[in-house]
N, C-alpha and C positions, 0 to 999 in steps of 0.2 A: 494264635495260629501261625503267625510269621515266626520262624525259628532261625537261629543263627546257623549259617551254612559255611563253616570254616574249611575251605578246601583250596589248596594251592593249584591254580590252573595256569596254563600257558597264557602269557599276556598277548592279547590280540591287537594292542594299540599300534605297534610298530611293525606289523606283518601284513602283507597283501593277502586277502582271504583266499584267492585261488592258489597262491604259492603255498600257503599253510595247508590247504586241503590236500595238495599233492604230496607234501612231505611229512605231515605230522599225524596222519591217521594211525600209523603203526609205531610212532615214536612214544616213548614214555614222556609224561608231562613234567616239565620243570625239573628234570633230573639235574641239569647243570645249576639251576637256581638253588637246589637244595644243598649242593656242595659249595657254591660260591654265591650266596644270596646277595642280590643288589638291593638298594633301598627301595626301588620301585616295586619289588615283588616280595619283600619281607612280610608285608601285611597280607593276611589271608584274604582271598577274594570270594565273593558270593558266587554261587552257581547261577548264572543269569537265566538259564533255561528252566530251572526249577521255579524261580520267581515268576517267569512268564507263564509257565504251566499253572501255577497257583492263581495268577491273575486271570487267566482264561477261565478257570473253573469258577471263580467268584463272578465273573462277567456272565457266564452261562446261568448261574443261579439267579442273578438279577433279571436276565432275559426270560427265563422260564416262569419266574414268579410274576413278572409284569405283563408278559404277552402270552403265556401259556393258555389262558382262558379263551383267547381269540384264535389261537393257533394250536389245536390239540396235538398236532404232530410233534410239537416241541414240549408239550406238557407230559406229565407222568402217564404211563400206560394204565388204563383202568384196572388191569390185573396182569395176566400173562403178556409177555412181550417187553420191548425195551425201546422207549422213545428218548429223545435228547435229554430231557430232564432226569431220566433214570441213570445217566452217567455222572451226574454231579456229585452225589454222595460218595460213591466208590472212588472217584477221582480225588476228592478231598482226603479220604482215608489213605489212598496210595501216596499222596504228597506228604501227609503227616508221617507215615511210615518211613518214607525215603529221607525225610529230614532228621529222623531220630538218630541214626548213626553219626550224622554230621554235627548235630547239636550236643551230643553227649561224649564225643570221642576225646575231648580234651578236659573233661571234668577230673579234678585232682583226686576225688575219692568217691566211693559208692554212696556214702552217707550224704554227701553234697548233691550227688546226682538224684538220689531218691527224694531229697527235700525239694529240689527244683521241679521234679516231675509231679510231686504231690501238690505243690502250690499252683502249678499250671493247670492241673486237673480241677482243683477247686474253683479257679477263675472261670474255666470253661463251663462248669456246672452252674455257677452263679449267673453268668450271662445267658446260658441256655434257658434256665428257669424264668429269668426276667423277660426274655424276648419271646419265648414260645410257650411258657407255662400258662399264659392267659392274662398276665398283669397288663401288658401293653397291647392295645388294640389298634395301633398305627397300621396304615396311614389314614384309613377312611373313617373309622369309628372314633369320635372325639371323646373318649372316656378311658379310664384306666382302673385297675384293681381287679382282683380275682377272688372268687369264692373258693376257699380252701377245700371245700367238698368236691370241687370240680377242676382243680388245678391239673394241668397236663404235666406229668413228671418227665416224659421223654421228649426228645427233639433232636435237631441236627447237632448242636453243640454238645448236648448230653451224650450222644452216640460217639462223637469224636473224643470226648473226655474219657469214656469207658475204654474204647479201643486204644487210645493213647496210653492210658495208665497201664493196661495189661501188657502191651507190646514194649513200652519203654522200660518197665520193670524187667521184662524178659531180656531185653538188650543189656541192661545193667548187670544182671546176675548170671548171664550165660556167655557174655563176651570174653574171649580169650586172646584175640589178636590185637596188635597195636596198629594205629592208623598207617604207620610207615611200612608195615609188612606188605611185601609184594608176593603174590601167589604165582608160582611158576606154571601150574597146571590149571586149565580153564575151569575144571569142575572141583578144584580144591576148595573153592568158596562154599560149596554145598557141604563138604565134609567139615569145614571149619565151624560152620554154624548149624550143624545137624540137629542140635537140641531145639533150635527155634523151629525148624521144619517138623520135628517130631511133635512139638506142641501144636503146630498147625494141623497135623494129621489127627491128633487126639481131639481137637476142637471139631474138626469135620466129622469124625466118627460119632461123637456125642450128639452133634446137631442132627445128623441124618437119623440116628437112632431115635431121638425124640420126635422128629418130624414124622417118621413113618411108624413108630412104635407106640406113641402115646395115645391113650384112649381119650376121645373128646366127647363128653356127655352133652345132653341138651342144655341150653342156656337161655336166660331171659335178659331183656333190656327194656328200658323205658324210653319212649320217643321224646326228645327234648327240642324238636324243631317247632317253634311257636306258630309258623305258618303252615304246619301240617295238619290235616284234618284228624290225624291220629295223635295229636299232641297230648302227652300225659298218659297214654295207654301203655300197658305192659304186654309185650309179645314174647312168645317162646319159640326159639329156633330149634328144630329137631335135628340132632346129629347122631349120637350113640354109635360112633364109628372110630376107626383109627386109620392112619395112613392117607388121609385125604388132603389134597392141596387146593381145594376150592375155597371160595370166599368164606362161607359160614362155618366150616367144620375143620379148619386146619389147626395144628398144634400151636402155631405161633400166636394166634388170637386167643386160644385157650389159656396159655401161660400168662399172657398179659392180663386177661380178665381175672385170673386167680390171684396174681401177685400185685398188680397195679390197682386193680379195681376198674370196673367198666366205666365209671364216671370220670376216671382220670386218663382216658384214652382219647385219641384224636377223633373229633366229632364229624369231620368232613373228609373221609377217606376217598381216594381216587376211584374206588369201585362204584361210587355214586353215578359215575359217567358210563358204566358198563351197559352193554346192550340189554342185559336182563332187567336193568333198573329204569332206564329212560329211553324214550323214542329218539332223543336228540344225540345219543351216543355217537362219537366220543365227546360231544359238548355237554356242558351242564344243562339240565332241564328238569321239569317236573317228573316225578316218578310215574311209571305206568300204573294204571288201576290194578293190574294183576301182578305187579312187581313182587318179588319174594320179600318176606318180612325182613330179612337181613339187610336189605338195601338201606334202611333207615338206621341201622346199627352203627356204632363207632368201631374203629379199628386203628391200631397204633402202628404206623409204618416204620417207626424208629423204636420198636419195642425191645423186650429183653432177649428173647430167643433169636430174633433176627440180628440184634446187635452182637450176640455171641458169634454168629456166623460172620458178621462184618469184620471181626478181628482178622479173618483170613486176608482181607484186602490190605490191611495195614501190615501184616507180616510179609506179604509179597512186596509192598513198598519198601520195607526195611531191607529186604534182600537187594533191591535195586540200589539202595543207599550203600550197602556193603560193596557192591560192584564199583560204585563211584569212588569209594575210599581205597580199595585194595588193587583194582586193576588200573594201571597208570596209562595205558595206551588207548587212544580214542577208538581205534578199530576193534580192540578186544572188548571194550565196553559196549559198543554198538552191536557187535555180533551176539554178545550175551543177551542184551536187552531185547533185541528184535527177535532172536530165536525163541526166547521165553514168551514174548508177546504173541507170536504166531502160534506157539504150542497151546497157550491158554485159549486163544480164539478158537482153534480147532476143537479142543475138548469141549468148550462151552457150546459151540454150535452143534456138535454131534449130539450132546445130551439134550439140547432143546429140540432139534428137528427130528429126532427119533422118539420124542415124547417121553424119554426116560426121566429127565428133570427139566421142566420148562423154565425159561427165563422169567423171573419174577422178583421185582424190586421189593415188593411188600413183604415177601417171605425171605428175602435175601438168599435165594436158592444157590446151590453150588454152581450151576451153569451160569447164573448171573455173576457170581464172583469171577468165574473164568473169563467170560466175555468182557466184562468191564475192566478187569485187570489187564487183559490183552490189549484192549483199546488204549488204556492209560500208558502201557509200555510203548506202543507204537507212536502215540502222540508225543510223549516226552522224548523219545528217541529222535523224532523229527525235529523238535525244538533244539535238542542238544546238537544235532548235526548242523542245523542252519545257524544257530546262534554261537555256540561255544567252539565250533570247528570252522565253519565257513566265515563267521563273523558278521552275519546279517542280523544286526541287533536293533538298529534304529527303527525299523518297520514295526517291531514288537514292543516298543517302549511303553505304549499305553497299558498293555497287559503287565509289563514288568513293574510299572509304578503301582498298579492295583495290587500285584502280588506282594510288594514290599509293605503295603499298608492294608492287607487283606481284611483284618478285623474291622478297621474303620469303614471300609466300603460295605462289608457285610451288614454291619449294624445300621449304617445310615441309609443304604440303598436297598439291600435285600430284605432287611427287617422293617424298612419303611419309616424309620424314626425321623429322618430329615423331612420327608413329605408330610408326615404326621404333624410336625411342628408348623409347617406353612399352612396346612389345612386348618390349623387352629385359628388362623386369621382370615375371617370371611366378611362379606358385605351382605347384610340382610338374611342370606340363606347360607347354611353350611355347605351347600353345593357350589356356592359362588366364591371360589378361592382362586388364588394365583395358579396353583397346580392344575385345577380344573380348566381354567381359562387357557393356559398354555397348551394343554393336551387337546382341547377342543378346537381352538381357533388357529393355532399354528400348525398342528399336525393333522388332525382328523379332517377339518374343513378344507385344508389345502389339498389333500389327496382325495377328498370325497369318498373316503373309506375308513370305517372304524377300525377294521383289522389292520390295514396298512398303517394308518395313523398311529395306533397304539404301539405297533412294532417299532416304527421310527422314533416315537417318543421315548421308548425304553432304550433304544440304541444311543440316541443323541443326548437326551435330557437326563438320562440316568447313568448309563455305562460310560459314555465319553466324558460327560461332565465330571464324574467322580474319578476318572482316569486323570483328568487335568488337575483336579484338586490333589490327588495323591502325588502327582508329579511335582506340584508346587511344594508340598510338604516334604517330599524327598530332597528337593533343592535346599530346604531349610534344615534338613537332618532330623525331621520329626516323624516318628513312627509309633503306632499303637501296637504294642506287643503284649502277649500274655505270658 
């Protein structure tokens, strides 16, 4: 996930931030350095704000995975709507897209670039299947292994792999400009990469056509929850319609059931917490006695058709990467990014609040693409202004360290591998572990609140802990890259 970001930026080390802010917003970056490079700037620098944004996104994933159950406002929305957790996936895709032009711009040949993209895609698929396919049950279930009849084919890394593969190949075979080319007109960058935007429009048209035009017939599923009174029963969900965006009868679920197979889909979708299913909504809880049948059915939030739509988030990220490569002045970059971000937010909110296309992460709706892309643009622009222009970098170092070792923190913290290892060492009972003791006695009992204690445990014992570890590894020059 961490990609090389070879971009020559103005050195902040020997400039006062306030002086730099006043004088360099409209200046081209490192123009004199390109003509007369000094040893201090000959080596390409990483874009610190991109590392920080990546680190923030990984930290958000750890936060929502660890504390989302106690704090539903930061967990995934049960269906329509957008909570904090729903920004994580599109932020990841935006970052992946933005890093693509930076990582591929100096590849000597297309063949070498394609090889690099293919290898990285296979690595992402491997780790995705291992961590989310069902083989690993960390951190709480001390077992491993997966029944191949029920392996989950999709997941976070698998979606990133698919979108990365498509968009990186698009970048390789449609790119015509050189990194050093400067564009004299603000909108020249759209004309230069019009083929990529055309591909995005085609993807959107195909996605909307399938979502609203595909016929969804009735379908069956078997209840696999062992604690359910309906365990083992087969139910039929009545649909026989087209153009629906509700839980049981949307085209996204239909495509996944037909292609992946219903047994290979996610068994605990967020809709279990919807008002139609449980009295405890938006918290987890037992199903209502009169809950619809589909409440106990699986649904794949990282499925095929929704991943097809997710490519749009990555294409938007690629455009922001092109701006970083071709526009050399800080002010030009910021105006372009912020303007696009506000436009995306406006379009997304209009579509949602007019009920034309609701915000929906599970379906990866077009309004969701727009709102999350707009939010990513504003957040990244803020980091770029504060870090790469003003020079306020020390405050964000924990996020930067995480961002430079994002894969490590994702596997160890978000996927629970590190806690799973320590939970394997217990005294008398599998609940009597070091992790359980720290969480209960240092955080929950100290604050006399399970909700607050778990939140603080995730912030300090997971996010901050792994930020420090990542910082130490950075000091040693050790990174886990795919």
